[in-house]
C-alpha positions, 0 to 999 in steps of 0.5 A: 154637598150637591155636585152644583157647588164644585163647578160653581166654586171653580166658576167663581175663581175663574171669573174673579181671576179673569176680571182681576186681569183686565178691570180695576178692582180698586176700592176706596173706603173711609168713615165720616164722623162729626168733628165735635162728638166723634159720632158717625154721620149717617146718609152723608153723600160721598162723590168722587170727581176726576180732577182732569175732566171735572166729571163725577165718576162715582159716589156712595152714601154712608151707612149707619156707622158712617162707613162708605165704600166705592169700588171700580175706580180707574187710574187717575187723580180725584177729589172726594166731596162729602156733604150732609145737611147741617154740616159744611161741605168738605173736599179732599183733593189730590187723591191719587189712584194708581194701578195695582187693584188694592183698597185705598183706605181714607180713614176718618173724615170729620165734618164741621157743623154749619153755623148758618140759620135757615128758616126752612130746609127742603131735602130732595133726592132719589134714595135707594130702596133695595141694597144688596150686601155680602150677607143680606138684602136690605129693603129700605122701607122708609124710602118707599112712600107707599110702604108707610101704611099698613103693618110689618106683614105688608112691608115684608111682602115687598122684601126680595126673597121673602114671601108671606101667605094669606095667613101671615106665614113668612118664608125666606128663600122658601123656608119657614124656619126664620129667626126674627129680630128687632134692631138686631135683638131678640124680642118676646113680641115674637114668642106666642104668635108670629103673625099677631106680632108682625100685624102689630108693628106699624109700617111707618115705624120701620126704617128697613128690613134686612133679609139675612140669607147668609148669617155669619158666626156672630148671629145666633144659629137658630133659624135654618131659613136665615134671619129677618131683622126689622130695624125701627126708625130712630132720630139723631136730630136735635129737638122734639118731633113725632108722627101720628098715623091712622088707618081704617078699612073694611078688614083692618084698622091700626093707629100709632103715635111716635114721639122723639126728643133729643138734646145734645148727646141724649135722646128719648123715643116713645111710641104706642100702636094698636091694631085690629083685624075686624071680625070676618067669616071664613067658610070651610068644608072637609071631605074625608074618606077612611078605610078600616084596616080590620074589616075594610069598611069605609067612613065618609066624614063631611064637615061644613061650617064657618069660623068668625075670626078676629085679631087685636093687639097693641104695643107701647114702649120707651127707649133712650140713647146716651152718648156718655163720651165720644167713645161710650154709648148707652142704649136702653128700652122697655116695652109692653105688648098685648096680643089676642085672637079668637074664633068661633063658629058652627059646623054641620057634620055628616058621618056615614059608615060604608061596607067594602062595596060602598053601600051605606050601613049607618049614618049620623048628623051632628052639630058642633059649636066651637070657640078658640082663643089665644094671646100673650101679654109681655113686657121686655127690657134691654140695656146695651153698652157700646165702647169704642177704642182708638182704632177705627172699628175696634169696639166692645158691645155688651147687651142684656135683654130680658122678657116676661110674658103670660101666654094664654090659649083655650078652646071650647066645643060642644056637640049634639045630634041634629035630631036631639036638643041636648048635647051628648059630648064636648070638651074644653081646655085652658092653658095659662102660663108664664114665659121668662127669657134672658139673653146676655151677650158680649161681642168684641171686634178688633181690626188687625190691619187694614181690611183684616178684622177679627171678631169674637164673643160669647152669649147665654140664652135662658128660657123658662116656661111653665103652664097649666092644662085645665081640661074639662069634659062634658057630662050629659047626665050633669049637663055641665063640664067637669074637670078631667084629671087624666088629661089635666097636667102642669108642665115645666120647660127649661132651656139653656144655651151657651154659645161662643164664636170666632169670626174674621174678615180679610182680603185674599190675593187682592181681589177675593174678600173672605168672611169666615167663622165658626160658632159653638152652641151647647143646648140643655133642655129639661121638660117636666112631663111623664116619661120624657127626657131630652138629652143635651146636645152640642152644635158646631156651626161654621160659616164661610163667604167668598166675594169679589167686587168688579168694576161697574158696581158688580159683585159675585159671592159664594156662601156656606152657612150651617143653621139650627132649628130648635123646636119651639115650646108650642111644638113640644107642648103635648097639649091636645087641642080638641076644638075639632075632635075629628082633627086633633093637633098636639105637640111632640116633646121628643122633637130633635133639632133640625140641621140646615146646610145652606149654599148660595152663589149670588151675582149682584149688579147695581145701576147708576139710575138706582136700579139693581139686579140680584141672581142667586143659585141656592142649595139647602139640605136639612137633616132631621127635617121637621114637618107636620105629620098626620096619622088616622086612628080608628079609635084614640084614647085621651084620658078616659075618653075614646075618640073614633075616626080621628086624625092626630097631627103633630110635628115629626123629624121625618128625614132629609129635605133637599131644596135646589132653587134659583132666585132673581130679584131686581128694582129698575127705574123705567123712567123718572116717574115709573119704577118696577120691582120684582122677585122670582124664585123657583125651587125643586124640593125633594124629601126623603121620608124615613118614617115611611121607609125612605119614601121620596116626595118631589115637588116644584114651587115657584113664586113671583111678585111684581111691584110698580109705582108711578109718580104723578105731579103734585106729590101723588103716587100710584102703586100696584102689587101682585103676588103669586105662589104655585101649589106644591106637593108635600109629604102627605098631599098638596099645599094650595096655590095663592094669588093676591094683589092690591092697588094704592095711591098716596097724596103728600101735602104740607111739604110732605109732612102729611099724606093720605092714602087709599088701598084696595086688596083683591077688590074683584074677589071676595074670597081666596079659595084654599084647597089642601089635601092630605093622603095617608095609607088609609085615608084621603082628606080634602079641605077647602077654606074660603079666606075673606081677603077683599078689603078697602082702606084709607090711611092718614099720616102727619109728622110734626115738630121742629128739628134742630141741628146743633152741637150743644152750648158748651161748644159755642156753636149756633143752632141750625133750625129746619121746618117740620120734617120726617122722624127717620 
């Protein structure tokens, strides 16, 4: 534990004690439900009025389970007003708040359906876009009009403490080891290529994104950086409705259709979405100088060429939710995903041998044609049973989810001397496979008393992967590729995880909220590869969060969580990718899991105008830290083939990494029309490389983004967004800086049920130059990649269908109809 943690903890106790002496920390909580069905009422507005002055003193909106919490009330007598469209307004009078600073539990407040029939309903209001909670930050994408175009990658760029680079790599608080979920569940959609998966989820289907930086014991321990949970839109309103979304541009195209149906206590949802990244040419060059350890001669390698890259994919699925009774709910879904990407190009290679004084001894000019492809086709399904009991908050949750995918990867390359027509060398590889995954979990929560909740559960994760590596080498004498039995193989990978957890939430000393828990996971991995054995291992994963709510919507928290980063199959698979025979990548079957110990001290302030501010001090310590590691070999034997002057890169457990940082994020309505949102994160990284006798690498990285939206008359919205990430030292060189920006405007019409938008990304520069360096003991390499990032696009959105608020014929209530509206 770093020294910063101890004074931070003392600061927390001092601050909470001081505030508890002079400010009211009383909280008022409750739950809003439907009187007929017992189901929670989401997004109902809860206002508190002082009965003496008749002034509104505070308010809140119910969450996804109908719960609300209002803090910082003073002494007095109040009236609670609850209101939501389709229900009669309800008031609870004479709520007495006395001194003492404790939580006042209102219990269950039931709303009655309105019996009025309306020709048309228009709902307006300023909804919060960012919500800071004790263990996570929630970005409500459905409330951000300009987020409705594009894909999940575009929305993630706006989430506080999340960064996305131009290649689609995602980091949370500067850590790339992030666990992704959809609606709180694992999905095979992320199995083969995270970037492809995130590029396939339309932004208009996303309700919110949760950046869970301090996951509790209930969550899987996988992901040292934390968890990102993508919550898709659902619809609890009666009737048939849906949406159609189309987007076309110079670089990206996507489209989606979403259809919802609900009658009484049964609902269906079906969707289809497709996307395509149009073929674009990426120029690149490499300048590498290596030194022979035997005779001190040097070899200079120059590679200049291009790759034409494209990506496409589609997703489809159907799901249902069925309220069997007031206490029983059944949810199920099945989906199919298909993603693919490919690149092909030509590279000119110049290789020169130099004596120790730098005089050329020999040289060769080579032309290489190369192609690589990847993708996956997968089907997944899940069934979720939720049982509620007599006590509010007492719940049993049983989830079964499974998937079957067929990942595919291949490469091809052929080389010839520029002075000759016929090729002299080449290789090809094809690795089809099967990926089966099953998750079974049982979770139970039990309220012991007010403010004291106990949770427990068990989970099993089963994964089985099989693949075949069909490797062929080019034979000049035959002028064709022939199978290479020395490189070809069949591989089996089997992982079983058995987990259980205990967690509790309670109040301490009437002002300190505590959430504590521990999770135990046993992991058993078997891999069918020669001379490779992976022992089973156990991990105890504790989590502890202290928090205190102050008056005026302020809170402070101190959190500790331990996380695990198990090696993914693609990191373990020893398949040699020879699409560039001078720079080979492969897997490492002997990777050990990385362990992350994360500390966070955070302060949150919410403002009455809808703005908020969050400041956090972050410390992350990773042991058995996993990093890509490159080694240069003068000669390297693969099967019967010998490669000369080749670098081999795989992932290694390099030692310990320390990350100390500060994160500042906020959203502020400057005027009724102008809103600003920004994120700043500065991280000091220190890596102790035990592969190089404890060599230490230090580096400072800072990231900043700013989003500005301006509401013009006639439902026209303008937006500007910029993102910058500085360069940073790595254990073997330097990672490049990045600067991206985009402009957009969106026009809504037809009662906001339709819209048209235009976007421009990096409109003033065609390419983003990425310069990376790698240094080892015997060589230095500089690689420059020009990424074609400039693009222009147009998007169309249309929402259709009638929405009906009703209680069902068996209860004798009339129907409340509304005009076409949103599907969220």
